C-alpha positions in Angstrom: -103.8 7.6 -1.9 -106.6 7.7 -4.5 -106.3 6.0 -7.9 -107.8 8.1 -10.7 -108.4 6.4 -14.1 -109.6 8.5 -17.1 -111.4 6.9 -19.9 -114.4 8.0 -22.1 -117.7 7.4 -20.9 -118.6 4.9 -23.7 -115.7 2.7 -22.7 -116.7 2.8 -19.0 -120.3 2.0 -20.0 -119.2 -1.1 -22.1 -117.0 -2.2 -19.1 -120.0 -2.1 -16.8 -122.2 -3.9 -19.3 -124.5 -0.7 -19.9 -125.1 1.9 -22.3 -123.5 5.3 -22.2 -126.6 7.5 -22.1 -127.5 5.9 -18.7 -123.9 6.5 -17.5 -124.2 10.1 -18.6 -127.4 10.5 -16.7 -125.7 9.2 -13.5 -122.8 11.6 -14.2 -125.2 14.7 -14.8 -127.2 13.9 -11.6 -124.0 14.0 -9.3 -122.6 17.2 -11.1 -125.9 18.9 -10.7 -126.2 17.9 -7.1 -122.7 19.1 -6.3 -123.3 22.4 -8.1 -126.6 23.1 -6.2 -124.6 22.6 -3.0 -121.7 24.8 -4.1 -121.4 28.2 -2.2 -119.1 30.6 -4.1 -120.1 33.5 -2.0 -117.2 32.8 0.4 -114.5 32.7 -2.1 -111.7 35.2 -1.2 -108.9 34.1 -3.6 -109.2 32.5 -7.1 -106.6 31.3 -9.4 -107.2 31.3 -13.1 -105.4 29.1 -15.7 -106.0 28.5 -19.4 -105.1 25.5 -21.1 -105.4 24.2 -24.8 -106.4 20.9 -26.1 -106.4 19.4 -29.5 -103.3 21.3 -30.7 -104.5 24.7 -29.6 -107.9 24.7 -31.1 -109.9 24.2 -28.1 -109.4 26.2 -24.9 -110.7 25.8 -21.4 -110.2 28.1 -18.4 -109.9 26.7 -14.8 -111.1 28.8 -11.7 -109.5 27.2 -8.6 -110.3 28.3 -5.1 -106.8 28.7 -3.6 -107.6 28.3 0.1 -109.9 25.3 -0.5 -107.5 23.9 -3.2 -110.2 22.7 -5.4 -111.6 23.6 -8.9 -114.8 25.6 -8.5 -115.5 26.3 -12.3 -114.5 25.1 -15.8 -115.4 27.3 -18.7 -114.9 26.7 -22.5 -112.9 29.6 -24.0 -110.4 32.0 -22.7 -109.9 35.6 -22.1 -111.8 38.5 -20.6 -115.3 37.1 -21.7 -114.6 33.8 -19.9 -113.7 35.6 -16.7 -116.7 37.8 -16.8 -118.9 34.9 -17.1 -117.4 33.3 -14.0 -117.8 36.6 -12.2 -121.5 36.8 -13.1 
């Protein structure tokens, strides 16, 4: 079992005794590394889910590789343009 704690980056940086810009650099490094290694060419089945935050004013769309059971893309917005952006 894995414990997951969600908190703003600024709060995490304060707990670690650093500045949030440094922590953001670390986060971006690992995200960019993971994206560089991501191979979407083998995807066969993708599930798409849209959700709203901030009382419906901000939408995101999640693209999930069904067979691998993992999120492969998150995009701001919703609708056909968002799906087309993922397909490109």
